BALOBA-1460 file (C-alpha; in Angstrom, 3 decimals):
// residues 401
<rec num="1" residu="m" x="0.100" y="0.412" z="-0.249"/>
<rec num="2" residu="k" x="1.058" y="3.306" z="-0.612"/>
<rec num="3" residu="q" x="2.325" y="5.568" z="1.941"/>
<rec num="4" residu="r" x="0.099" y="8.328" z="3.707"/>
<rec num="5" residu="t" x="1.417" y="11.807" z="4.236"/>
<rec num="6" residu="r" x="0.506" y="13.975" z="7.076"/>
<rec num="7" residu="v" x="-0.565" y="17.469" z="6.758"/>
<rec num="8" residu="e" x="-0.156" y="19.893" z="9.257"/>
<rec num="9" residu="l" x="-1.487" y="23.013" z="9.010"/>
<rec num="10" residu="d" x="-0.962" y="26.229" z="11.897"/>
<rec num="11" residu="m" x="-3.917" y="28.922" z="12.248"/>
<rec num="12" residu="t" x="-4.479" y="32.244" z="14.101"/>
<rec num="13" residu="v" x="-8.380" y="32.423" z="15.604"/>
<rec num="14" residu="c" x="-8.457" y="36.631" z="15.812"/>
<rec num="15" residu="a" x="-11.329" y="37.480" z="18.356"/>
<rec num="16" residu="g" x="-11.800" y="41.113" z="16.574"/>
<rec num="17" residu="p" x="-13.405" y="43.793" z="19.007"/>
<rec num="18" residu="i" x="-15.332" y="41.357" z="20.823"/>
<rec num="19" residu="e" x="-14.341" y="38.929" z="23.870"/>
<rec num="20" residu="r" x="-14.992" y="35.599" z="22.700"/>
<rec num="21" residu="t" x="-15.683" y="32.229" z="24.992"/>
<rec num="22" residu="d" x="-16.182" y="28.890" z="23.996"/>
<rec num="23" residu="a" x="-16.630" y="30.228" z="20.529"/>
<rec num="24" residu="v" x="-18.266" y="28.043" z="17.738"/>
<rec num="25" residu="i" x="-16.635" y="28.816" z="14.649"/>
<rec num="26" residu="d" x="-16.455" y="28.093" z="10.931"/>
<rec num="27" residu="a" x="-13.751" y="28.459" z="8.603"/>
<rec num="28" residu="s" x="-15.830" y="29.095" z="5.598"/>
<rec num="29" residu="g" x="-12.542" y="29.893" z="3.668"/>
<rec num="30" residu="l" x="-10.472" y="27.061" z="3.683"/>
<rec num="31" residu="d" x="-9.627" y="25.230" z="0.683"/>
<rec num="32" residu="i" x="-8.272" y="21.589" z="1.779"/>
<rec num="33" residu="d" x="-7.098" y="20.902" z="-2.075"/>
<rec num="34" residu="n" x="-5.630" y="24.185" z="-2.123"/>
<rec num="35" residu="l" x="-3.704" y="23.298" z="1.061"/>
<rec num="36" residu="l" x="-2.267" y="19.986" z="-0.048"/>
<rec num="37" residu="w" x="-1.214" y="21.925" z="-3.005"/>
<rec num="38" residu="h" x="0.867" y="24.497" z="-1.239"/>
<rec num="39" residu="a" x="2.462" y="21.344" z="0.922"/>
<rec num="40" residu="g" x="3.653" y="19.787" z="-2.093"/>
<rec num="41" residu="v" x="1.461" y="16.836" z="-1.725"/>
<rec num="42" residu="d" x="0.369" y="14.522" z="-4.735"/>
<rec num="43" residu="g" x="-3.077" y="13.379" z="-3.025"/>
<rec num="44" residu="h" x="-6.548" y="13.360" z="-1.572"/>
<rec num="45" residu="f" x="-7.500" y="14.722" z="2.099"/>
<rec num="46" residu="d" x="-8.798" y="11.722" z="4.346"/>
<rec num="47" residu="p" x="-11.467" y="13.201" z="6.909"/>
<rec num="48" residu="f" x="-11.776" y="10.355" z="8.915"/>
<rec num="49" residu="t" x="-7.934" y="11.810" z="10.437"/>
<rec num="50" residu="l" x="-8.795" y="15.671" z="11.117"/>
<rec num="51" residu="a" x="-7.680" y="16.508" z="13.945"/>
<rec num="52" residu="l" x="-7.192" y="20.060" z="16.214"/>
<rec num="53" residu="l" x="-4.591" y="21.113" z="18.465"/>
<rec num="54" residu="d" x="-4.764" y="24.113" z="21.102"/>
<rec num="55" residu="v" x="-0.769" y="24.767" z="20.730"/>
<rec num="56" residu="e" x="-0.207" y="26.716" z="23.815"/>
<rec num="57" residu="s" x="-2.420" y="24.309" z="26.328"/>
<rec num="58" residu="g" x="-1.755" y="21.071" z="24.100"/>
<rec num="59" residu="e" x="-4.927" y="20.409" z="24.346"/>
<rec num="60" residu="p" x="-7.058" y="18.851" z="21.484"/>
<rec num="61" residu="l" x="-10.547" y="20.692" z="20.404"/>
<rec num="62" residu="p" x="-13.361" y="19.269" z="18.840"/>
<rec num="63" residu="i" x="-13.075" y="19.401" z="14.683"/>
<rec num="64" residu="q" x="-15.253" y="18.252" z="12.214"/>
<rec num="65" residu="w" x="-15.649" y="18.610" z="8.048"/>
<rec num="66" residu="q" x="-19.107" y="18.621" z="6.199"/>
<rec num="67" residu="d" x="-19.693" y="20.020" z="2.651"/>
<rec num="68" residu="g" x="-16.454" y="21.498" z="2.349"/>
<rec num="69" residu="l" x="-16.801" y="23.381" z="5.907"/>
<rec num="70" residu="l" x="-14.884" y="23.414" z="8.741"/>
<rec num="71" residu="s" x="-15.946" y="23.794" z="12.152"/>
<rec num="72" residu="m" x="-14.886" y="23.338" z="15.605"/>
<rec num="73" residu="i" x="-15.507" y="24.825" z="19.104"/>
<rec num="74" residu="v" x="-12.486" y="26.645" z="20.827"/>
<rec num="75" residu="y" x="-12.695" y="26.494" z="24.556"/>
<rec num="76" residu="g" x="-11.948" y="29.291" z="26.972"/>
<rec num="77" residu="t" x="-11.757" y="32.720" z="26.643"/>
<rec num="78" residu="v" x="-9.865" y="34.734" z="23.539"/>
<rec num="79" residu="r" x="-9.996" y="38.445" z="24.717"/>
<rec num="80" residu="a" x="-10.773" y="41.274" z="22.590"/>
<rec num="81" residu="g" x="-8.219" y="42.076" z="19.838"/>
<rec num="82" residu="e" x="-5.956" y="38.924" z="21.128"/>
<rec num="83" residu="t" x="-5.388" y="35.372" z="19.043"/>
<rec num="84" residu="r" x="-5.236" y="31.668" z="19.759"/>
<rec num="85" residu="q" x="-2.965" y="29.561" z="17.789"/>
<rec num="86" residu="l" x="-4.463" y="26.349" z="16.539"/>
<rec num="87" residu="r" x="-2.893" y="23.342" z="14.634"/>
<rec num="88" residu="l" x="-4.732" y="21.429" z="12.319"/>
<rec num="89" residu="s" x="-3.565" y="18.022" z="10.734"/>
<rec num="90" residu="f" x="-4.424" y="15.218" z="8.862"/>
<rec num="91" residu="d" x="-3.796" y="12.393" z="6.261"/>
<rec num="92" residu="a" x="-3.455" y="13.263" z="2.743"/>
<rec num="93" residu="l" x="-4.136" y="9.875" z="0.446"/>
<rec num="94" residu="p" x="-2.488" y="8.527" z="-2.784"/>
<rec num="95" residu="w" x="-4.948" y="8.842" z="-5.363"/>
<rec num="96" residu="g" x="-6.892" y="5.799" z="-6.390"/>
<rec num="97" residu="q" x="-7.102" y="4.736" z="-2.104"/>
<rec num="98" residu="d" x="-10.308" y="5.456" z="-0.406"/>
<rec num="99" residu="p" x="-10.756" y="6.985" z="2.985"/>
<rec num="100" residu="v" x="-11.604" y="4.255" z="5.554"/>
<rec num="101" residu="p" x="-13.880" y="4.898" z="8.979"/>
<rec num="102" residu="p" x="-12.357" y="3.464" z="11.601"/>
<rec num="103" residu="r" x="-13.187" y="0.251" z="13.006"/>
<rec num="104" residu="k" x="-14.854" y="1.385" z="16.084"/>
<rec num="105" residu="n" x="-16.679" y="4.517" z="16.436"/>
<rec num="106" residu="k" x="-15.843" y="6.353" z="19.542"/>
<rec num="107" residu="f" x="-19.267" y="8.298" z="20.530"/>
<rec num="108" residu="t" x="-17.886" y="10.275" z="23.589"/>
<rec num="109" residu="d" x="-18.764" y="13.793" z="23.426"/>
<rec num="110" residu="r" x="-20.299" y="14.132" z="19.673"/>
<rec num="111" residu="v" x="-24.096" y="15.193" z="18.942"/>
<rec num="112" residu="v" x="-25.649" y="12.145" z="17.642"/>
<rec num="113" residu="v" x="-28.941" y="12.252" z="15.776"/>
<rec num="114" residu="t" x="-31.341" y="9.402" z="15.652"/>
<rec num="115" residu="d" x="-34.588" y="9.098" z="13.839"/>
<rec num="116" residu="l" x="-36.716" y="7.544" z="15.728"/>
<rec num="117" residu="g" x="-39.980" y="7.455" z="12.970"/>
<rec num="118" residu="r" x="-41.844" y="10.313" z="14.223"/>
<rec num="119" residu="e" x="-39.240" y="12.326" z="15.652"/>
<rec num="120" residu="v" x="-35.560" y="12.916" z="15.185"/>
<rec num="121" residu="l" x="-33.944" y="12.741" z="18.516"/>
<rec num="122" residu="f" x="-30.305" y="14.778" z="19.368"/>
<rec num="123" residu="s" x="-28.366" y="14.046" z="22.278"/>
<rec num="124" residu="k" x="-24.907" y="14.328" z="23.448"/>
<rec num="125" residu="n" x="-23.450" y="11.401" z="26.216"/>
<rec num="126" residu="e" x="-26.382" y="9.830" z="26.261"/>
<rec num="127" residu="r" x="-27.991" y="13.351" z="27.383"/>
<rec num="128" residu="e" x="-31.187" y="14.645" z="25.640"/>
<rec num="129" residu="l" x="-30.740" y="17.610" z="23.987"/>
<rec num="130" residu="c" x="-33.605" y="18.391" z="21.380"/>
<rec num="131" residu="r" x="-36.262" y="16.317" z="19.713"/>
<rec num="132" residu="y" x="-37.782" y="17.749" z="16.198"/>
<rec num="133" residu="k" x="-41.503" y="16.553" z="15.668"/>
<rec num="134" residu="h" x="-41.949" y="16.510" z="11.735"/>
<rec num="135" residu="l" x="-44.549" y="13.607" z="11.284"/>
<rec num="136" residu="d" x="-48.411" y="14.223" z="10.632"/>
<rec num="137" residu="e" x="-47.588" y="17.896" z="12.331"/>
<rec num="138" residu="w" x="-49.435" y="20.940" z="11.391"/>
<rec num="139" residu="k" x="-45.605" y="22.314" z="11.397"/>
<rec num="140" residu="p" x="-42.227" y="21.050" z="12.098"/>
<rec num="141" residu="y" x="-41.238" y="22.185" z="15.090"/>
<rec num="142" residu="f" x="-39.046" y="21.281" z="18.449"/>
<rec num="143" residu="f" x="-40.204" y="20.249" z="21.685"/>
<rec num="144" residu="p" x="-38.539" y="19.597" z="23.898"/>
<rec num="145" residu="v" x="-35.569" y="21.477" z="24.259"/>
<rec num="146" residu="n" x="-33.271" y="21.115" z="27.389"/>
<rec num="147" residu="g" x="-30.791" y="23.553" z="28.830"/>
<rec num="148" residu="p" x="-29.048" y="22.763" z="31.867"/>
<rec num="149" residu="d" x="-31.825" y="22.434" z="34.429"/>
<rec num="150" residu="g" x="-35.017" y="21.096" z="32.162"/>
<rec num="151" residu="n" x="-37.220" y="22.233" z="29.237"/>
<rec num="152" residu="v" x="-37.421" y="25.334" z="28.400"/>
<rec num="153" residu="v" x="-40.267" y="25.148" z="25.884"/>
<rec num="154" residu="r" x="-43.804" y="24.729" z="25.873"/>
<rec num="155" residu="d" x="-45.721" y="22.094" z="24.305"/>
<rec num="156" residu="r" x="-49.214" y="22.102" z="22.622"/>
<rec num="157" residu="i" x="-51.603" y="23.129" z="25.554"/>
<rec num="158" residu="y" x="-55.642" y="23.308" z="25.393"/>
<rec num="159" residu="n" x="-56.839" y="25.051" z="28.073"/>
<rec num="160" residu="a" x="-58.295" y="28.896" z="28.831"/>
<rec num="161" residu="e" x="-54.782" y="30.350" z="28.214"/>
<rec num="162" residu="g" x="-55.380" y="29.939" z="24.085"/>
<rec num="163" residu="h" x="-52.500" y="29.846" z="21.310"/>
<rec num="164" residu="h" x="-52.045" y="26.084" z="21.371"/>
<rec num="165" residu="f" x="-50.106" y="26.742" z="18.042"/>
<rec num="166" residu="h" x="-47.389" y="28.004" z="20.103"/>
<rec num="167" residu="h" x="-45.488" y="25.205" z="20.742"/>
<rec num="168" residu="g" x="-41.931" y="24.617" z="20.889"/>
<rec num="169" residu="l" x="-39.442" y="26.417" z="18.882"/>
<rec num="170" residu="w" x="-40.775" y="26.675" z="14.909"/>
<rec num="171" residu="l" x="-40.696" y="28.293" z="11.736"/>
<rec num="172" residu="a" x="-44.163" y="29.649" z="10.151"/>
<rec num="173" residu="y" x="-45.280" y="31.109" z="6.984"/>
<rec num="174" residu="g" x="-48.423" y="33.403" z="6.963"/>
<rec num="175" residu="s" x="-49.792" y="36.749" z="7.553"/>
<rec num="176" residu="m" x="-52.176" y="38.800" z="10.399"/>
<rec num="177" residu="d" x="-54.485" y="39.200" z="6.862"/>
<rec num="178" residu="h" x="-57.026" y="37.208" z="4.672"/>
<rec num="179" residu="n" x="-55.305" y="37.065" z="1.874"/>
<rec num="180" residu="s" x="-52.363" y="35.023" z="2.003"/>
<rec num="181" residu="v" x="-52.549" y="30.803" z="3.147"/>
<rec num="182" residu="n" x="-51.928" y="30.872" z="6.976"/>
<rec num="183" residu="l" x="-49.393" y="27.933" z="7.828"/>
<rec num="184" residu="w" x="-49.529" y="28.627" z="12.261"/>
<rec num="185" residu="c" x="-52.648" y="28.782" z="13.317"/>
<rec num="186" residu="e" x="-53.252" y="25.114" z="12.971"/>
<rec num="187" residu="d" x="-56.874" y="25.702" z="12.875"/>
<rec num="188" residu="t" x="-59.684" y="27.009" z="10.942"/>
<rec num="189" residu="r" x="-61.989" y="28.129" z="14.136"/>
<rec num="190" residu="v" x="-59.065" y="31.061" z="15.346"/>
<rec num="191" residu="l" x="-61.031" y="34.182" z="15.182"/>
<rec num="192" residu="p" x="-60.182" y="36.710" z="13.930"/>
<rec num="193" residu="r" x="-59.593" y="34.538" z="11.038"/>
<rec num="194" residu="r" x="-56.086" y="34.909" z="9.802"/>
<rec num="195" residu="g" x="-56.335" y="33.299" z="6.006"/>
<rec num="196" residu="p" x="-56.811" y="29.577" z="5.200"/>
<rec num="197" residu="t" x="-55.196" y="27.633" z="7.574"/>
<rec num="198" residu="g" x="-52.843" y="25.103" z="5.330"/>
<rec num="199" residu="r" x="-49.663" y="22.582" z="6.670"/>
<rec num="200" residu="i" x="-45.958" y="22.753" z="6.147"/>
<rec num="201" residu="v" x="-46.081" y="18.822" z="5.352"/>
<rec num="202" residu="h" x="-42.324" y="17.017" z="5.815"/>
<rec num="203" residu="q" x="-41.455" y="15.081" z="2.299"/>
<rec num="204" residu="a" x="-38.119" y="13.781" z="2.830"/>
<rec num="205" residu="f" x="-34.747" y="13.860" z="5.252"/>
<rec num="206" residu="e" x="-31.569" y="14.049" z="2.754"/>
<rec num="207" residu="r" x="-29.016" y="13.866" z="5.608"/>
<rec num="208" residu="f" x="-27.853" y="12.790" z="9.234"/>
<rec num="209" residu="t" x="-24.962" y="13.854" z="10.226"/>
<rec num="210" residu="f" x="-23.452" y="13.501" z="13.641"/>
<rec num="211" residu="g" x="-20.080" y="14.736" z="14.874"/>
<rec num="212" residu="w" x="-17.628" y="16.051" z="17.622"/>
<rec num="213" residu="v" x="-18.946" y="19.632" z="16.666"/>
<rec num="214" residu="y" x="-22.980" y="19.477" z="15.572"/>
<rec num="215" residu="g" x="-25.228" y="17.121" z="14.683"/>
<rec num="216" residu="l" x="-27.301" y="17.906" z="11.539"/>
<rec num="217" residu="l" x="-30.862" y="16.442" z="9.271"/>
<rec num="218" residu="r" x="-31.333" y="18.195" z="5.842"/>
<rec num="219" residu="e" x="-35.182" y="17.642" z="5.334"/>
<rec num="220" residu="r" x="-36.956" y="18.814" z="2.330"/>
<rec num="221" residu="l" x="-40.115" y="20.335" z="3.073"/>
<rec num="222" residu="a" x="-43.941" y="21.083" z="1.029"/>
<rec num="223" residu="y" x="-46.166" y="23.999" z="1.838"/>
<rec num="224" residu="r" x="-49.702" y="23.125" z="1.266"/>
<rec num="225" residu="r" x="-53.392" y="24.915" z="1.196"/>
<rec num="226" residu="p" x="-55.927" y="23.485" z="3.043"/>
<rec num="227" residu="d" x="-57.022" y="21.391" z="-0.224"/>
<rec num="228" residu="g" x="-53.684" y="19.917" z="-0.294"/>
<rec num="229" residu="e" x="-52.166" y="21.945" z="-3.001"/>
<rec num="230" residu="m" x="-48.825" y="22.394" z="-3.132"/>
<rec num="231" residu="f" x="-47.602" y="25.981" z="-3.361"/>
<rec num="232" residu="a" x="-44.127" y="26.439" z="-1.945"/>
<rec num="233" residu="r" x="-41.262" y="24.341" z="-1.281"/>
<rec num="234" residu="e" x="-38.426" y="24.671" z="1.399"/>
<rec num="235" residu="l" x="-34.754" y="22.882" z="1.281"/>
<rec num="236" residu="r" x="-34.343" y="22.842" z="5.623"/>
<rec num="237" residu="t" x="-31.052" y="22.562" z="7.083"/>
<rec num="238" residu="i" x="-30.968" y="22.164" z="10.810"/>
<rec num="239" residu="r" x="-27.738" y="21.957" z="13.083"/>
<rec num="240" residu="v" x="-27.763" y="21.286" z="17.049"/>
<rec num="241" residu="y" x="-24.715" y="21.916" z="19.404"/>
<rec num="242" residu="a" x="-24.069" y="21.493" z="22.388"/>
<rec num="243" residu="p" x="-20.319" y="22.900" z="23.167"/>
<rec num="244" residu="t" x="-20.263" y="23.318" z="26.951"/>
<rec num="245" residu="p" x="-22.569" y="21.272" z="29.599"/>
<rec num="246" residu="e" x="-24.608" y="25.160" z="29.988"/>
<rec num="247" residu="t" x="-25.067" y="25.639" z="26.295"/>
<rec num="248" residu="r" x="-27.271" y="24.614" z="23.418"/>
<rec num="249" residu="i" x="-27.382" y="26.401" z="19.994"/>
<rec num="250" residu="i" x="-30.089" y="25.192" z="17.260"/>
<rec num="251" residu="d" x="-29.147" y="26.938" z="13.917"/>
<rec num="252" residu="w" x="-32.073" y="26.896" z="11.371"/>
<rec num="253" residu="t" x="-30.670" y="27.706" z="7.662"/>
<rec num="254" residu="i" x="-33.357" y="27.279" z="5.189"/>
<rec num="255" residu="r" x="-33.773" y="27.909" z="1.569"/>
<rec num="256" residu="l" x="-37.764" y="29.313" z="0.319"/>
<rec num="257" residu="e" x="-38.810" y="29.266" z="-3.304"/>
<rec num="258" residu="e" x="-40.996" y="32.104" z="-4.143"/>
<rec num="259" residu="p" x="-44.477" y="30.950" z="-2.499"/>
<rec num="260" residu="q" x="-46.897" y="31.264" z="-5.307"/>
<rec num="261" residu="d" x="-49.346" y="32.905" z="-3.007"/>
<rec num="262" residu="t" x="-51.517" y="36.269" z="-2.457"/>
<rec num="263" residu="g" x="-51.002" y="38.921" z="0.117"/>
<rec num="264" residu="r" x="-48.521" y="39.738" z="2.568"/>
<rec num="265" residu="r" x="-46.079" y="36.362" z="2.769"/>
<rec num="266" residu="g" x="-44.419" y="36.100" z="6.142"/>
<rec num="267" residu="i" x="-42.049" y="34.432" z="7.480"/>
<rec num="268" residu="t" x="-41.596" y="33.839" z="11.470"/>
<rec num="269" residu="f" x="-39.113" y="32.232" z="13.691"/>
<rec num="270" residu="a" x="-40.956" y="32.092" z="17.073"/>
<rec num="271" residu="c" x="-40.496" y="30.075" z="20.411"/>
<rec num="272" residu="r" x="-43.297" y="29.581" z="22.983"/>
<rec num="273" residu="v" x="-41.296" y="29.281" z="26.506"/>
<rec num="274" residu="a" x="-42.283" y="26.775" z="29.034"/>
<rec num="275" residu="p" x="-44.907" y="28.228" z="31.592"/>
<rec num="276" residu="s" x="-42.305" y="28.095" z="34.294"/>
<rec num="277" residu="m" x="-40.409" y="30.862" z="32.716"/>
<rec num="278" residu="r" x="-43.378" y="33.255" z="31.527"/>
<rec num="279" residu="l" x="-44.004" y="37.223" z="32.734"/>
<rec num="280" residu="e" x="-47.654" y="36.692" z="33.475"/>
<rec num="281" residu="d" x="-50.263" y="33.624" z="34.069"/>
<rec num="282" residu="r" x="-53.404" y="33.714" z="31.332"/>
<rec num="283" residu="s" x="-54.458" y="30.093" z="32.918"/>
<rec num="284" residu="g" x="-57.929" y="32.012" z="34.268"/>
<rec num="285" residu="g" x="-58.606" y="33.294" z="30.634"/>
<rec num="286" residu="w" x="-57.243" y="36.132" z="28.232"/>
<rec num="287" residu="s" x="-59.390" y="38.324" z="30.956"/>
<rec num="288" residu="s" x="-57.619" y="37.218" z="33.877"/>
<rec num="289" residu="v" x="-53.485" y="38.677" z="33.639"/>
<rec num="290" residu="r" x="-52.001" y="38.302" z="37.017"/>
<rec num="291" residu="p" x="-47.621" y="38.684" z="37.617"/>
<rec num="292" residu="m" x="-46.117" y="34.787" z="38.111"/>
<rec num="293" residu="a" x="-45.180" y="34.425" z="41.788"/>
<rec num="294" residu="k" x="-41.304" y="33.984" z="40.229"/>
<rec num="295" residu="p" x="-41.383" y="35.843" z="36.891"/>
<rec num="296" residu="g" x="-39.181" y="35.430" z="34.038"/>
<rec num="297" residu="k" x="-37.365" y="38.454" z="32.205"/>
<rec num="298" residu="i" x="-37.402" y="39.286" z="28.554"/>
<rec num="299" residu="v" x="-34.036" y="41.280" z="27.383"/>
<rec num="300" residu="q" x="-33.463" y="42.750" z="23.936"/>
<rec num="301" residu="g" x="-30.707" y="43.623" z="22.089"/>
<rec num="302" residu="t" x="-29.984" y="47.570" z="22.935"/>
<rec num="303" residu="d" x="-28.189" y="47.825" z="19.115"/>
<rec num="304" residu="q" x="-28.594" y="44.138" z="17.885"/>
<rec num="305" residu="p" x="-31.601" y="42.146" z="17.016"/>
<rec num="306" residu="w" x="-32.085" y="39.481" z="19.639"/>
<rec num="307" residu="v" x="-34.118" y="38.838" z="22.324"/>
<rec num="308" residu="d" x="-33.922" y="36.768" z="25.409"/>
<rec num="309" residu="y" x="-36.626" y="34.790" z="27.763"/>
<rec num="310" residu="s" x="-35.514" y="33.167" z="30.729"/>
<rec num="311" residu="g" x="-36.804" y="32.248" z="33.678"/>
<rec num="312" residu="p" x="-37.247" y="29.580" z="36.962"/>
<rec num="313" residu="v" x="-36.348" y="25.725" z="34.760"/>
<rec num="314" residu="g" x="-36.625" y="22.985" z="37.598"/>
<rec num="315" residu="d" x="-33.846" y="23.258" z="39.906"/>
<rec num="316" residu="g" x="-32.306" y="26.642" z="38.498"/>
<rec num="317" residu="w" x="-32.903" y="29.472" z="35.927"/>
<rec num="318" residu="n" x="-32.831" y="29.270" z="31.955"/>
<rec num="319" residu="g" x="-33.043" y="30.967" z="29.112"/>
<rec num="320" residu="i" x="-33.451" y="30.962" z="25.575"/>
<rec num="321" residu="a" x="-32.374" y="33.555" z="22.777"/>
<rec num="322" residu="l" x="-33.117" y="34.045" z="19.199"/>
<rec num="323" residu="f" x="-31.000" y="35.724" z="16.494"/>
<rec num="324" residu="d" x="-31.829" y="37.073" z="13.330"/>
<rec num="325" residu="h" x="-28.709" y="36.948" z="11.343"/>
<rec num="326" residu="p" x="-27.315" y="39.955" z="8.781"/>
<rec num="327" residu="c" x="-27.400" y="38.194" z="5.845"/>
<rec num="328" residu="n" x="-31.624" y="38.276" z="6.072"/>
<rec num="329" residu="i" x="-33.248" y="40.038" z="3.294"/>
<rec num="330" residu="g" x="-35.095" y="43.008" z="5.135"/>
<rec num="331" residu="y" x="-31.930" y="42.645" z="8.030"/>
<rec num="332" residu="p" x="-32.396" y="43.481" z="10.830"/>
<rec num="333" residu="r" x="-36.013" y="42.949" z="11.740"/>
<rec num="334" residu="r" x="-36.190" y="43.527" z="15.749"/>
<rec num="335" residu="p" x="-37.713" y="40.573" z="17.474"/>
<rec num="336" residu="r" x="-40.452" y="40.667" z="19.720"/>
<rec num="337" residu="a" x="-41.383" y="39.257" z="23.079"/>
<rec num="338" residu="q" x="-44.677" y="39.017" z="25.280"/>
<rec num="339" residu="g" x="-45.299" y="38.232" z="28.835"/>
<rec num="340" residu="y" x="-47.297" y="35.414" z="28.595"/>
<rec num="341" residu="g" x="-44.486" y="33.391" z="27.160"/>
<rec num="342" residu="i" x="-44.066" y="34.231" z="22.897"/>
<rec num="343" residu="m" x="-41.008" y="35.477" z="21.033"/>
<rec num="344" residu="s" x="-40.323" y="35.957" z="17.436"/>
<rec num="345" residu="v" x="-38.479" y="37.005" z="14.746"/>
<rec num="346" residu="g" x="-39.909" y="37.633" z="11.156"/>
<rec num="347" residu="r" x="-40.363" y="39.008" z="7.726"/>
<rec num="348" residu="e" x="-41.784" y="39.530" z="4.592"/>
<rec num="349" residu="y" x="-40.881" y="37.739" z="1.313"/>
<rec num="350" residu="p" x="-39.291" y="40.119" z="-0.942"/>
<rec num="351" residu="q" x="-42.020" y="41.637" z="-3.899"/>
<rec num="352" residu="d" x="-39.098" y="43.205" z="-5.940"/>
<rec num="353" residu="d" x="-38.820" y="41.614" z="-9.165"/>
<rec num="354" residu="a" x="-35.418" y="39.862" z="-8.055"/>
<rec num="355" residu="h" x="-36.677" y="37.012" z="-6.755"/>
<rec num="356" residu="r" x="-39.779" y="36.584" z="-8.655"/>
<rec num="357" residu="g" x="-39.922" y="32.554" z="-9.901"/>
<rec num="358" residu="g" x="-36.243" y="32.083" z="-7.240"/>
<rec num="359" residu="a" x="-35.624" y="31.888" z="-4.417"/>
<rec num="360" residu="v" x="-34.930" y="33.484" z="-0.895"/>
<rec num="361" residu="g" x="-31.889" y="32.190" z="1.619"/>
<rec num="362" residu="l" x="-32.838" y="32.532" z="5.628"/>
<rec num="363" residu="r" x="-30.463" y="31.685" z="8.548"/>
<rec num="364" residu="y" x="-31.931" y="32.037" z="12.373"/>
<rec num="365" residu="r" x="-30.315" y="30.173" z="15.785"/>
<rec num="366" residu="a" x="-31.804" y="29.794" z="18.794"/>
<rec num="367" residu="y" x="-29.485" y="30.011" z="21.533"/>
<rec num="368" residu="i" x="-30.183" y="28.153" z="25.130"/>
<rec num="369" residu="h" x="-28.329" y="28.598" z="28.414"/>
<rec num="370" residu="n" x="-27.713" y="29.065" z="32.297"/>
<rec num="371" residu="g" x="-29.036" y="31.891" z="34.035"/>
<rec num="372" residu="d" x="-29.746" y="34.772" z="32.544"/>
<rec num="373" residu="a" x="-29.056" y="36.780" z="29.803"/>
<rec num="374" residu="e" x="-25.965" y="38.301" z="31.376"/>
<rec num="375" residu="k" x="-24.682" y="35.562" z="32.629"/>
<rec num="376" residu="g" x="-25.804" y="33.509" z="29.859"/>
<rec num="377" residu="r" x="-23.507" y="35.839" z="27.623"/>
<rec num="378" residu="v" x="-26.516" y="36.350" z="25.016"/>
<rec num="379" residu="e" x="-24.908" y="39.579" z="23.518"/>
<rec num="380" residu="q" x="-21.222" y="37.231" z="22.878"/>
<rec num="381" residu="a" x="-23.100" y="34.919" z="21.482"/>
<rec num="382" residu="w" x="-24.775" y="36.799" z="18.959"/>
<rec num="383" residu="h" x="-21.854" y="38.092" z="17.801"/>
<rec num="384" residu="d" x="-20.137" y="35.154" z="17.715"/>
<rec num="385" residu="y" x="-22.896" y="34.443" z="15.186"/>
<rec num="386" residu="a" x="-23.204" y="37.400" z="13.803"/>
<rec num="387" residu="h" x="-20.020" y="38.180" z="13.414"/>
<rec num="388" residu="p" x="-18.037" y="35.135" z="13.784"/>
<rec num="389" residu="c" x="-13.843" y="34.571" z="14.485"/>
<rec num="390" residu="l" x="-11.809" y="35.221" z="11.492"/>
<rec num="391" residu="v" x="-9.644" y="32.257" z="10.779"/>
<rec num="392" residu="v" x="-6.101" y="33.140" z="9.271"/>
<rec num="393" residu="p" x="-4.046" y="29.918" z="7.608"/>
<rec num="394" residu="g" x="-0.300" y="30.237" z="8.184"/>
<rec num="395" residu="e" x="2.258" y="27.509" z="7.469"/>
<rec num="396" residu="v" x="1.522" y="24.483" z="5.862"/>
<rec num="397" residu="r" x="3.606" y="21.394" z="5.654"/>
<rec num="398" residu="a" x="3.705" y="17.635" z="5.125"/>
<rec num="399" residu="i" x="5.237" y="14.850" z="7.056"/>
<rec num="400" residu="d" x="6.099" y="11.418" z="6.028"/>
<rec num="401" residu="k" x="4.293" y="8.720" z="7.923"/>
């Protein structure tokens, strides 16, 4: 068998103007084939041999390669204006020799994705992170979403409090008028009427991936009118991270073709928090509003489009924040939150000719954390998402094995 070649690349992670703590980073501009050429290696990349090292501490760091994107978690704090030195290494295989997975998979510290039929389970080290419910639903959604002390979102509740269609963490389509199809109310009896109530229907999963940094699912969905007619299609990619015992991240990336629909074609990323986290109790009906005995907190970014809802969960205090992304159309859109437990960020599908017959891409993040917005470093986490660390490649070298 021809000899493998070990390739090493020194990299510098630059914090920029924001302090970073336990940062999740995508090195989107890193071209492995180009690195091999510069190292003088005639071969191809073996993704099963990837390793990442913190040069100063000598500690290994989580690393993952997916669809040409290198993702990592840099533990500890990198102060504003400072850098961290890393070393990436991997094997290059001679042409004609295929990568071979390790004989024994080690699941420790991996985010594992398990298809349970009606729902998809994300877990890490046998601890449940969240579940994605997709089959025979009005719209797919996450429930539960577990923070350090327990679940932070509400399931369906049919009682005097109302809004049974507010449950979990979800993406919906439809506006507050009668003209467009409504894909969020889940009931034709909701008054005042919000347009004909259709469904976002799961069609197929294209991929499941688990790894050291995140677990991934990729799904195709159909937007259907009440009579079943499809008027739009969506490709959805969801990544779930658990970088530390105190934090979870759920990233949504969607590609939505232009809906063949009239009226205001609204797109909403929303969450209904667990009942214990609310500021006010409306379980006696909407005419009976009283403050919770131990109310939660709502905090919005001063100059950034994020909102955080935190409150009592189990034996502790946990929170969940929603982030808008600068690449989204109509950015920034100010998120909303109300005392009875709902929060969201939304936008209109563009009406301009540039998007006619085409598609738009949208990105959102849910950030789950311990404590309130300050303790959970929510503003820093938003900057990690919207203005990520810069990864600068340095010297690359080949080492014969």
